[in-house]
N, C-alpha and C positions, 0 to 999 in steps of 0.2 A: 504493500500499499504506498501510494505517494505523503508524505506530509510537510507541511512548512510552518517553521514559528515566527510568527509577528514582533518582532519587537520594538520601544519605540526611537531608537536614533542609529546610523548606520557603526556607529562604538559599539553596541549594544549586540552587534552580529556574531561576534566571535565566540563562537562555540563549536566546541571540540567536536568534530563527527559530522559536523551539518557543514553544506553544501551552501554558502556565500553566494546568495543572489543580487548583485547591487542595482540602487535605482539610476538612472541617468545622471551620469557627471556634467553634464551641462542646460543651462538652461534655455526655456522656449525659443526667446529670442537671440541669443547669443550669436549665432551667426559658425556656430562650430557642428561639427556631428559627435556623439559620444565617440567616447576612444574604445577602441576593437575589445579592449582586458571586457569594459561592461559588456560590448554587444556579444563580445565570443559568453561571457558567464552567461547572459542570458538565454541564448541561444541554447548553450549546452542543458541550461536549466530543464528546458521546455522537453529537449533529448532523452532526457531521464526520465523523464516523466514518460513520454511515452513506452517506456523499459519496465516502468513501475519500480525504478530504483529511484525516486528523487526523496533525499532528505535534505530542506534548505531551510536558511535562516535568512529572514531580510526585514526591512522598514514597509511600511505600510506603501506608500507613494510606490515603492517598488513594483508591488502587484496588482498595481490600480492601471496598468498599462495596456492598452488591449494587445492579442498575440492571437498569431495563425490560430486557426482550429487545428487540434489534433492530427486530423483525416490532412491537412493542407502538410503538415510538416511530413506524414507518413510517407506521403505522396511526394514529397520534394528531398529524402532522405533516400541518399543511395550509397548502396557498398559496394564497390568496385570491387573485381576479382578479374584473373587473367585470364582469356579470352571474350572477356565482357566486347559485347559492340560498343562503340563511342563514338557516336556521329555526332556533329555539328556544338562540340566541345564548349566555341568560343560564347553561342547561343544560350548554351545551360549555365554559364556562371556569372552573367550577366542577370540574367531572367532571375539567381539566385545571391544578389547582389552581392560579387564579386568583384573589384577593380583590375582593369588588367594593366601590368608593369612590365618591366624587363627583364628583371629578378625580382624571385617572392621573397622580401626580406622580414614581410609584416601579415601580419594576419586577415585575413579580409580580400586578399589578390590572388589574384592566378596568373602563369605568364604561358604562351605557348610560341617554342621555338620549334618549326618544321613537324616532328614529331614525336617531340619531346612537352609533355606540359607537366608546370608546376603549381601547386596553391599550397595555403595552410587555412585551415578552417578552424572552427570553433574547437573542435578536438586537440588543437594546439599538437597536430602533426604534421611536420613537414612533408609531402608528399609528391613524388618524381614516378610518374607517367608515360612508359615509352610507349608507342604504339607501331604496330604496324598498319599500314591504311588506316582502317580504322577500328581495328582490334588490339585490345589491351594484350601486350607483350610481356613487361614486366613494370612490376610496380616496387619501388625505393622509398625509403627514407633518406632526406637531403639535412646537412647543415647548411643552417641560415647565415651561420658567418663565412663559411667556405665554399658555400652553393656547391659544394662537392656529395656524391652519394654516399651513406654509411651505412645499409642493410636493405637486406631485398625485406619483401612485406608480400603474405599470403593475400591481405586484400587492403583496400583503403575507404573509409569513412568521408562521405561528401556530404554537409550540412546546410544550410542557408545561411549567409553569412548574415544577414537583415532579420528583425523578429517580425518580417512580411512578406511576400512573393508577390514580385511585384508579375502585374497580367500584361496582355499588349498593348491596353490602353492607355497604362502609366506610360510609355516609353513615345518620346517622338519619333524617331526613327529607332532603328535595330541599336546602335548603341547610345542613343544620348538621352542620357536620364529626362526625364521630367521634374526631377526629386530636387531641392535644395538641402543642403544638409540639414538643415534645421527641420525641416517635416519629417523627419528621419522620427520626432518625437512625439507627431500627432499618427500615431498608427493607428487609430483609428480610421483614416483616408482608405487603410486600405485594410482592413482586417479587423475581425469584429469579435474577434474570440478572447476568452479571458481564461487565468489558471481554473478558473473551476470546471472546465472543460477538460481538465487533466486529470480529472477524478483524485481530489486532492485532501486531504483531512489538513487542515486550518488550525493551529494552536496562537493563541494568543497571550503574550506576557504584560503585565500590566496595563488591562486595557484603556485607563483612563489616562497613562504616560503617552500609551502609544496615539490615541487621538488628540491629544494638545498638542504634540509636536507636527503631526500631521496637518491640523489645522490653522496652526500658528503659521507654518509657509505657504499652505495652498492660498492665505489670504492675503500676504505677502505679498505672491506670485501675480495675483489677480487683480492686486491696489495696483501693483508696479506696471503691467501692460496699463490699466488705465490708465496711468496719471500718462504716459506714451503715448495714449490718443489710438494704441490701437487695437480699435474698435474690432476689426475684421477678423483679426490674428487670436483677439479675447474669444471673441464667438469659437472659432475652430478650436481652443484648445476648450473650451469648457463641452465641444460636441465631439471630438477626437484625443481631445490629452487624456483624460482620466476617466474611469469609472467612478458613478457616483461609491462611495466608501461606503456603503449602505451594503451592498449588495454583497461584499465581500466578506463585511464586519456578522450579517444576520448568519454566514456560516462559521463563522469562527468561536473554538471551544476554549475556556482559561485554559492556561497551561496547566497539565497534572502535576501534582509535586516532585513523582518519580522523572520524569522529564527534565525539570527543573535545575537538579545535578548536574546537567551535562554544561551548563554557563561556565566555562572557563576558556582561558586565552588560547587562542588557537593560532596553530600553526603558522612560521612565515610561509608569506604567500609564497606562490610560485614563482620560477625561474622570471623575470624579466629580459625578454631578447630585445636588445636595442634598433629602431628603425638607424638604415644609416643615409647620410646625404647622397642624392642621386650621382654625384660627382664628385668624386674623391679631390682633394689638395692638386695630384699628378695632372689628372687631366687638362689637354688643351682645347679653349675653345678659339673660332676665329674671331683675331682682333685682340687679342691677347700679346702682350710685351712676353718674348721669351729669347733663351739664355741655349746659342748656338754653342756648345765646349768649347771649337776650335775657334769660333772666328765673332763672338760676342751676342751684343742685347739688339734682339731685333722684332719687327711685329709681325705674327703670324697671319698670313691675309688667305690661302684657303690650298684644300687637298687637290690638288690635279690628277684627274686619270690622265699618261702617254702611254701611244704607244712605241714601245721600242722592241726594233729585230721583227712585228710581226706579234711580240707578246705585250700582257698589258703588266703596267706598273701602277703605281701611287707616287704621288711625290707632296711634300709638306715645300709652301712657297712664303720663305722669309724674305718681308723687305727690309735691308739695313738702312744707313745714312743716304747711300749714296749707288746702290747695287741690287738686283736681287738673286737667291738665291734658293734652287730646287733643292731638296732632301729626298732621299729614296726613303718611304715609309718604315723598310726594314730597317733603318741606320736611325729609325725614332728616337732610341737610348742618345744619341747626342745632342736632342733637341728637351727642355724640358720649361717648363712655365718659370716665369721671372719674379721672384719673390722679395719684394721692396718698396721704394718709396719709387710709384707707378708714373707717378705725378710731376718730379722732375729729375725722371732718367732720360738720359740720354741715350741716341740709338748710334750702334758703333759704325763705323766707316771702313767696310774691307779693304780699300786702296788706303786708306792711311796709316791703315794697322795697330789701332786704338788699342784694341782689346787687348793684346801682347803686355801692354806696356801697363797696364791696370793691374793683369792678373801678376805680373813680376813684383810691382810693389806691396800689393797683398800677401803673397809667395813670403815676401820679408818679416813683413807684421806678423805674421802667424808661425813663423820660423823662430821667434824672439818669445812669440808667447807660449809657443809650446815646451820653449825650453824654461820658460821659467815654473814651467808645471812639473817637468821634469824633475828640477831643482827639488822642489817640495815634495815631491813624492820618493825620490831618494833619500832628502833629510831624514824624512816618517821609515823609511825602511831601515834605516844604519843605526833606529832610535827605541830602546827594548822601552813596550808598553806595559799597560798593567793588564793583564788575564784575569777576566772576569767569570770565574767557573759557574756563580750560579747555586742554587739549590734546586735541582728537577724536582722537589716534591714540590715545596713550597711554589716554584713557575707553575708547576702542573696547575695549580689548585687555583692560583690565580685566575689563570686562563680560560677558568669555567667562569669565572664572574662576567665574561664579553657577553653582553645579552646578544648578540648576532652573531650568524653561523661566518666564517672567516672564507672569503674569498681566495681562490688559487692564488694570486697574485699578491694577498695579503700573508697570507702564510710564507710564502716564499721568500719576499722583503721581511718578515720576522726571524725566518730562521738565518739569512744572509745577516743580518745586524748582530742577530745571537751569536752567530760564527763570528764578526767580527771581533768581540767584547771579550771572545772565551781567548782569541789568538794574542800571541804576544808582540803585534804592532799596534800602532795607532789607530781607530778608528776613524777614517774620512771619509763617511757615507752622504749621497745625494738621494735623497728620496722625491722620486718625482710622482704626478698623480691628481687626476682633475676632480676637485672641491666636492667632499662627500665621502671621495673613494675609500676612504677608513685608513691615514694616513699615522691621525695618531694614534691609534690602538698599535703601532707598531715601536711609535716614540716611548708610550705607556711600558712597553713589553721591555725594553730597552732601559727604560729606570729603572723597572722593579728587579732588573737582573743587577742593575748596578747596585740597588741599595743592599740587595739579600748580601752580595756577594763584599757589604762592609764598606763602601765610600758613598758619596755626595754626587748628587747631580742640578744641573742647571737648567730649566727652560725658560727661552727669552722667547718674545714675540713681538711684532713691530707695533700694536696697538694696546691702551689699557683694558679696552671689551674683550681681546681676544684672551691677552694674561690670563683676567678675570675668570672667562668661560674654561681655560683650560685648571685652569686651579679650581672651581666647583667640580669639575669632571675630576680630576685627578685628588682629591680628597675624598668623596664618594668611594672610587674607587680603593683608595689605598687603606681608609681608616680602618676595614677589620683587620688591616694584616699590621697596625700597629705603629705604622709608618707615618714621621710629621712633618707636615705640606706646610710651608710660610706664602706667602704673597706680597708681592714689595713693590709699588708701581703709587703714581701721585697722589692715591686717594691715602696711599697710610700716613699718619699721624709721624709727628715728632718721636714722639716714643716708643712707638710698634716699632719704626724705623731700627731705631736703636736694640730694642728687644730682638730684633730678628736677624739683627748683624753680627749680636753676641753669639746668638744660636746656633746659626752659620758657622760662625768661627771655632764654636767649641764644639760643634759636631752633633748638639743637641736634633737641628735641624735636617733632619736628610734629603730633602727636595725644596730648591727656592726657585719659585715662580714669577718672572716679571717682565717688564718692558727693559729696552738696553742700559736704562739708567743701573740695574743691578751692575753691571761691568764697572761702574763708576769705583766702587768703594766697599765692594766685598772682600771679604778675603773670609776662603774654605778651608776648613780643617783637615779635608782628604777628597779632592774633588775627581770624581773620575768620567761624568760623560756632561758633555754640552748640546742639549736639542737647541737648533735656532730653528724657530716657524719661519716661513716667508720671507728666507732669506734676500732675496731682493729687494724686500722694503727695506732695508736698514740701510742707513748713510756709509760713502767711503771709509770715514772714523772707525766705524762700529769692523766695518769689516776687516781692516786692516790686523783692528784687535784680535776678531775669528781667524787671520791668517796666522796670528802668533800664537794662538791656542792650538791649532790644527797639529803643530807638529808633536806636541808633546802629549794630549791628552784626546781621551774619546769623541769626535765631533760627528750629530747626524743634525742634516740641513734639512727641512722640508721645502717644498716649494710646490702650489698648483699652476705654477706657469709651464705650460707643454713644454716639452723638449721635442726638434725634430728628428725620425729616428736615425739620421746621419751622422747628428751630433751624440748621439746615445752610443753609437758604436765607437766614434773616434773616441769620446772620451772615457768609454769604460775600461779603454789600456791604461790612462794615467788617473782617473778617478774611480770611487767604487759608488755602481751607481743602480740602485732599484728604483724600478715603475710600477706604476699600481695602475693596470689599465682598463680591468673589470671591474663593475659597479659593484654594489652592495646586492645580495640576492632579495629580490621581492622590488626593487627600486625600481618605480615607475615613471612613463614617460610624462612631462609637465605638457599641461596644455596650456596654449598660448593665445591670448585674446591680446587685438589691436584694434584699437578703435579711437575715435576722436572722448575725449571726457563725458563721462555719464553717471551722474549721482546714483541714479537710479540701480545702474548697474556694482556700483560701488556698495552702495544700500544689500543690496541681495547677495553679492558676491561676500560679503563679512560676514551676514545671518549664515546662509549657506556650511563658512565654515567655524563657523561659532556651534551650530546645529551639530556637525557631527565632532564636536568636542577638540576642536583644532584652532589653531591662531594664526593671527593675521601680519604681514610686515604691509605696512605703507610708508611707501620711499618718496618725499616731497625736498628737494635737495636745495632747497633755500631757507637761511635760518629766519633771514629777515620777516619769511611770509608763513613758519609754520605754526605760529601761535592758533595765526585766523585761521588756519587748514584743522586744529584741533577744535577749533571752537564752530567747525560746519561740521564735524566727523562725529561732534556730540549730541549736533542737533539730529545728525541724518541715521546716525545709529544708537538712539540713548540706552537700547540694552548694554552697547560692550563698553567694559572697562580696556580704557587707553591710557597707553603711558606715552610721555616724548624724551626721545636722548637724541641730540646733536655735541657736536666737541666742543663748542662753547659754552657751555652750559657748567655752574658750578660742581667740581667735582664728587659731591656728595650726592645730589641731583639727578646726576648722568648714572651712578653709582647705582640707586634706590631702584630707579626705571630700569635697567636691564636686570637688575635683581629681580623685580615683580614679573619681567617677562618672562627671564629662565624659569621663573619656578611658580610658572603657568598661574598667578597671579592676576595678569594683565591678559585682558582677549587679544588687544592690536597695539602693537610698535607703533608709532609716528616714528620716523626719522630720516635723517639724510642718510650719505653713500658711507656713511660709520659702517654699517653693515655689510658693506663687499666683502670685507676679510674677517671673517671667523664667526658670524653669530649663527650656531649651529643648533640649532631647537628644534627637534625632530617634530614636533605638533605644529609649527608654522609651517604650512600646506598652502596657504596663498598669499601672492606678493603682491601689491599693488603698487605703481611707479605712475605717478600723475603727471610726470611730463617725460618723456619717455623720450620723444623727440630731443633732448638736450644731451644724451648719451652716446658715446659711441659705442660699436659694435662689441668689445672687450668687452665695457664697464658693463654692458645689459648682459653679456653673459653672467658675467661673474656674479650680479643679482642675481638669476636666476637661478642660479645655484644654491642660492640661499633658503628655497625650498625646494620638496620633493626629495625628501632627505629620511622617507618612512616610506611602509610600502601600501601609504593609502596615495591616492592619487594629486597633483598637486595642482596648482592654478598660478599662471604669470601672468597678468593686466597691466599690458602696457597701455597707455592712453596717452593720446597728443593733442596738440592745439589744432583747433578745425581744418583752419589754412595752412598745412606745411604742403613744401613741396615734395614733387617726388621721389629725388633723391633719397631722403631723410624717409619717406613709407617703404622705400626698398630697402633701405636698412634696418628698420624695422620687420619688416617681413623676412629679412636672411634670418634674425634670431628664430625664426617660427622652425623653416627648413632644417637650421642645426641641432638635429636630436640625439640621443644618444652617446654612447662611451666616444672619448677618444673627440669626440666634434669640438672640446676645446682648442684639440689641435689643427683643426680645420676650420673654426671660424677666425675672421680678423686674424687669419696667420701673419701676412705683415708684421700687423702690431705687436700679435703677442709672442711669435716665435723670436721674431728680432729681438724683443725684450729677455724672451730666455738666453741668445747669445750673451745680451748682454748682462743678464743674472749672472752666468758663470763668469766672464772673464771681463767685466765691465763696461760702461757705456761707449767707450770711445772704438767699440767694433762698429758702432753703424753705419758709418763712412765706407769702411770698407763692407760691410754686407749690400749695402743699396749699390756698389757701382756695377759690382759682380752678380747678386741677386744672392739670396741663405743660399739656395740650393748646391751651388758651384763652390762660395766661401766654403762651405762645409765638407763638401769633395776635397778641395786643397787643405782644407784641415785633416781631414782623413788622412791622406795621402802624408801629410810633414808627421803625423804621430806614427803611422806605422813606419815611414824612415827610422825615427827615433829610436822606436825598439824593435826595430830590426825583423818589422813582418811583407809578408808580400802582398800586396793587395790585387787581388784577382779582380781583372778589369779589360775586358775584350777589346782590342783596338787593331783587330787586321779586317785589313777591307779586301772585301771581294768583288769584283765586275767582270762581267760579260756573262749573266746567270741567263742560261735561254729558256725559255718557257715561261709564264706568267707565275706569279710571287705575290698575290694577293688574298685577304680575305674578301669572301664576296657580302655585299650586304645581302642577297637572300639567305646567306648561310646564317651573319648574326648581322641582325638589321641595327642594333644600338649602333649611333655611332662613338659613343664614349667607351665601350667594352671592347668594340673592332679595335679603337686604338689603344683600350688596355692591353691586349693578347698581342697586338703588335709589340707592343713595347715591353711585357713580357719576355716574347722570342726573342726581339734585340740587345735583350741585356743580361739572357742568360749566360750560364758560365760555365756547366754541365751537360754532359748525353742524358742527365738522371733529372734534370730538369724540363729539357726538350719530352723526354717521354711522360715526362706528369702534366709540363701544358698539352699533351696529343691526349692521354686520360682525359683530360678535364674537358678537353674538347667536344669528345664523342659522348663525354657523359652526359652533357650541359647541353648539348647543342645537334647532336646524332651524328651520323657519318662525315667524313671530311671529306670536301671536294678537293680535285686533285692542285687547285693553284694553292691550296691550304698546305697540301702536304709537300709541294714544291717549299714552297717560305720553308716548311721546319727542315726538309732535307737540307737546303743551303747554310737555315743556320747553324746546323749540326755540323756542317763543312767547315765554316769559318771556324768554330769552337779547336775541331781536328787541326786546320792548319794554325791556330793563336797558339796549340801547345807545342807546334813544334816551330818555335819563333818566325813565324812568318808577318812580315809586315804588309802585304800586297799582294792579292794571286790572282791573276784574270784566266778564266777559263776558255779553253781552247779547242777548235776538232780533236784535238789528238794528246789535249791533256790538260796539263796547267802550269803558267809561267809565273813563278813565283819571284819577289824580291823577300831576302830576308831581313830581321832586325841587324843593325848593328855588326856585318859581317861574320853572322853564324852560319850554321848550313847544318841541316838534320835531313836525311833521305827521306823522303815522300816514295819513291818508287826506286829501283836499281838500274832503269833505262832514263839519264837522261844529257841533256846538254847545256854546259856553260855559255853563256853569250858575254865574254868578258867587257864589250864596251858598254853595255847598259847595268851590267852586274845584274844580270837574272838569270834564271836556271829555267828551264823545258822540261818540264816531266812525263814523259808519256806515261800516263794511269787513267785505268776505269775510274771516272767520277763513282757511279754509282758505286761499285766495287769499295772503294775507299769510305763512300758513307756506312755501306753495310757492316764494316767492320766493330762501330759502333756499338752494334748488338742492338739500336734502338729500333724498336716496333713502331713505325709512323704507316 
């Protein structure tokens, strides 16, 4: 028998063993679709009910929406099996409410590439179907991140992606929907079923409270629609929005006491799979400024198809200051996107050779930098540090007090840090990770290890707020273990300061938390570890102090400024680096609303958040008018308890406000951007920024990171003035498209990543980075580090000419231009036979059998790798074999039959090219 327990609020839905059925997470006029998480859970709940397996829990509002009748759901539920006929898949997916994309990374989407069909439905299983004609030949589960198949399946469930099924009359044409996203909530327009049709036994927990919460929110919603003058919308809502609650309640019984004991904390939500920006930061678009590694900065104007000796080739057309260059697309590895100051950058001149001079200048600067790093590195290697073995039993107990599940990256970072502390070499590790990815927990474990080993630790934060927050968190975690923690900042009185300094000096205080002022006059009894949070936010003077510390004491620095992959590779040879790339389990994607400022939306957003037991951060970045905003908010939402925090407040006032919010005595924190770094309140899941048009992209990204730090869905409202220009709107909408882990690296790359380089080397690098573009600058850095550490860099620079036949990836095989370019780049950058084999296997898995021109492209990429291993600088394919020029006078036999041409210093090898490629044992 199906059963559902109705509870007063979403917060009360945490019942172990019961399936949570969420209400819509957007308001009826918000111009947002309900998130996939909500749609998927709601549809899957209906599916469970058709199977007689539903044990659900939800609020009253959640089950008042109209749903499709059980017979409609059964008719539109498919169990696909091997050998089934699958005709007109595109039509079927559209009818079921799926959206067509090129790569399936999110729920509710499908993709058709030749005979390969991918989809992700409400059951959460990413399915890949391979057809032969229109017969299902193979069913596989695939990985959303890598897009590769993982395991074979006997069958696959295909459920609708919405709670209603579109009929023909709901379509304007075959593929264009008649629906606005907001109408997804007025399901009554399309279906008239209710949850009662599914044979569900309803129980209610605390009927009075259930009704109170429902009617208060419902009244608010309708009133706000009236005030907005949306009579049509209101009429629609009354008819199609929700059922009359009496219909449901008359069927609900009071929850019997034997069921009531089920009400316990629910386990962590299932894992959240991130969406990824459609275009990764490496992809080129027409009009982009690019860097050609040999010739410099140009503008990419088009991809041109050209016939060469009767065969198809594709070329990238690059415009330099004084010339045009055609680059074969199979050598796209020589061209990359320019990341730097695009406004002031000058295109290079091919005739004047401007590029070579810039490269030489930067190379000298980089050599000096690397030399300095190497010196610190050597100094540390020769000093015997403190070996801190810790206490395995105590540390095991302490690890259990962490209320979340560690991510694999986090565990990895914790192990690396603990190994560093146990070794005899002083630790100097940089820990990088997006906001909210759990860097602090790594630091806490390191501090615990240090203290149980009998040493003291200090944690430095750039702002008073962040220091206070760390302090509160650390006291709560360390108190049961008898560890003494003290906080030193500008709020400390003279007397407190003296007592703390004395306690640190005598060794009574185990851990000191504070801002950089701590470094001024503190003497430690026995210091074992310094943790620096957001090191890039400290000034030059402090950084110099940190440098001295680094040589003989353990230092762990943390930064949320993303580090480009190339910099990561270069530095890991000279610096210990840990990176946390995975978000915590259960992290939900943030719903972003962008629009002109609207008080009604503000009121409803605050009420919704308070209604589910959460808190709101409201950012207004002008101190002179923040108190007017406070008065306005008090009138607008008298139910809410609001506190103010900004940098110009008296110390005690600001401390009081932050404390009240942190300890949940306040519902709304009205503040300036002081929250950009560090206010980490898991229950703050709505962010409102009332003048978002005044911020840069990176700042908006940082602000958005302040919410969505628990397993509840979060909302960020970015309001702008009514008459802003298109450029500003474009920036605001960009924040919407960057979701998911690592978007910190993808967003505002120019700003953030260049700042990342600055964070590690100091600001003086900006000029060189802008002259060459970030990526090429990092390539040079990498090469220099490799030279200093005696490592060889594998980079294929063999030129191959005279290729017969077509070597293109046709549009009919991969129709998405970015994906095609991505494969061209991967093939061109491959440095081993194994990589080519993997690319071929992936192409077949994702797109089906490869056309001849793609096989040619892979074969000649293999040939380049074979020749590069034999030290070939340039090779030309001729009718009888290969004409080869070797690098700086070297020679390696490619076949026993050859002729040497002394005048041109080239060899003609008589060799069968196909046989030469076959020796690589790669199956293409």
